[in-house]
Steps between C-alpha positions, in 0.01 A plus 500: 500500500629847414619723784282793392190280527570392857576851624143626455391712802844462664642826638831505312755766591763398249586226252869444431577270210298350213123542517407231247592207724339156513421374851461124543457470878468702820673450833593676823760234583836544328562125536213433260624730223561356155544654155222747422376535859372823654649531849324727750722627781278533807598679820377238749488520878796261535683516166532769234472345155708783353804318641443218250461701182855415392437129548175521302675674212778238496236227467340660197230736624381712209316753718559624854224689681635701792445804720841641414780417259788302650828688531729468200234336281611424145225650285656354184479134604164439332303472824200731541463670837151623590512743791164529678351673803444173685621169359271293729193677362639499146549122492132453586395706198764336282391150604136583431589622150736209433232240583226675301329688786331184632317671787286681241392169342335352809318631806774541761380540859744598775440409865687683774485545877675345799279195547270313264686552172567133429152382596328774299711455186471119517123508554464734202701261285302195620170683458580615146607150395183360661293743293657354187769756417873445469705700745849554637616540858810664644516438874730431792407132481499418128491638148228363272446526127160342459535153653881507479676552836847640567675564833490858618835676537371835628163640603541737204774404249748751357380706204658280233372170638164656576443615142635171364249316719213722389596449136490124549152535648385698197649239265321226696166673455453639851253786513577590861791515742474548876819620661621571850676835501748542786611832644861414412410449134317833480789698646741315270281577194460133405147578381602805294349483152216267599137589433272381782130446431442532872659493844392372841608622844444273802653666807818654633666393823844470654741334252815556294618798703850354479486594130278810489626657822170657612133415477444817297744377236330159501163667431656710225641186338161324492333811361725494192285221353189720516680814387595316180147396401347673198145634459378180338599285797327437834623511859341290777600575859407382848296785651552359850874569479577869543768473234241401239412867456869583466536257209218681314644849543590638154422158348361548149326161487134443591470477880327204672488394867404194704431458870396264778377796707234614255669811359617375160352484155482123552448370852549157656356348817608176668181314596649174626852364539644153564831321446357365171400841362263791543170642380540856375281763343681689224330783315164390641536136391577204726781256421664207678880509478746224577727770643451633851587807704457875472819544299368254242168686490700807396687298238180351359334841474798646316504204262126534441535869411794445267328213319185707446703799378666265250157441347366190674144482636454524877311170516768311303776642718334404829420150376860447389643649822304256714684211335851629572711354780780651705835603359802292602653625823216746561291377795560149370325254729632149578332256739621192683300185568527589869312830460791747489459786251816655358491824304795598279502869415745748349427759771838669542395849610339608829171589331481173306573292811244699696235442230565126479478454879182710512353280228584186697340654812184584302464132406417422862782254553422286804859397569836672523661720234874438466695735274838437339660809348832669429642804323731518202861602531655799322154659497301755700591442867232728647217256434662212693387587856160607365439165330610311811264704716206427270576127490529475879194713571268314261622143553493254786867435424736669254816337370758737353730347242709572191342619179767578239783627722722565198832648616376602847558287807163328569548551872525877450172501306330298774640737764338791313169313500525418870513871584134516402388245762671623816297386800325218314559129557286344225773472242790274404807563288606218269741624236476197269178548299432130441534429872278798585222376271520147640497633856185702430326199346602276793349754741170495310209266548158452347322832448823703517630724221867537411584806290831479314559853376755689295605284206175377350561378145881517526679170454840615616685646795794740469765457768812705439522513122383141454149427375377153600168323449250560781120498496274575796225303329720194458610516863137496614396226259794284602409530869131429434587191294687354797219546752216381277 
């Protein structure tokens, strides 16, 4: 593809070298450069890609996109240097152009917020497929192109991989794509150049402050998705979250709201709730859902609104929603032959853990609630004591353990958590996660609930820099198989 064609809408400050250049591939990794590749030098948080321009040129890069020309650059070597305002934003636009602007050839729906992104995006995908349409999914758990599944590498892939994935969906005949949009990806312009048909906002609570620094910056990051919507798009926000109004400020898209408190355009009421599901009233119509809990009522209402805005009838949407089960690692229920209920959930923020424990309490559990939870290493430390306090306050017994300690000492993480439960005696500390889960299950009897929180769908644990196989679900199933 010609360079001039892939620079449409890119803010170019200067082009040094030949303009009529053929580009065969795109990359942000100098190790992947081959003859005819466009290399984008990105100023990352850990590494500045400008340091590797020389290496990219040696390997045959035909074009280098950068924020500034490298010192002593040879402008006569045949390489074209494109100097831009922001190379991270530019590569998004370039990737969109290179792959034929795929986001304009399907209905792309972005889902953002602290909690509920994976469930909402996955339910939208499952619902759309159930209604007879071919769809794509980009989520923390998995990427899907129709029925084809691929492992997820990031909640939101980098701009090149993202556009490549969307192009594959278009080629496969997908008319829709439902995508989780993380705050990191928005700040890093991974979605630059994409055209969203609509966007959903779930909620905003304490998370990722290790990256964004302040809650105000976190809000600003989420808002970027809505700021980028055009007049032909729609924006659906949770009216019960005070930040929903913030997302709609200066948003050019059509504004829509949902609520469980009766103040939204579409309202939802929980009429009955059990471990097996709940009866809800959405938009004045009753529906039985296999999902349970207030947080899932919010997710279902958002999904309902998005599906209707995409042109489906309200009756068809509700009928299809009632047939959808839970998403892996999201309030996933497992039961033993002895009457123990285990719930595996991704809750890894204070608000998410609080919501899950409130949901369990609302089920009228007759027995004990035992909670296993931890906090990730090399991440926001301020939420550790808060999560421990919630677990201890709302459980008969809390067991604090390792999540993904990464390069932090697990004992230091657990010490941070323990600061939140000073004066309490209803908790244990068991650093080894497998042992902690087994201990919780051994403590449980018929009628008791064991919540294993924090990792959900993840099938790995990161200790140091090593990533090894580990699944909360498998740990529970293995224990249950031995007591059956």
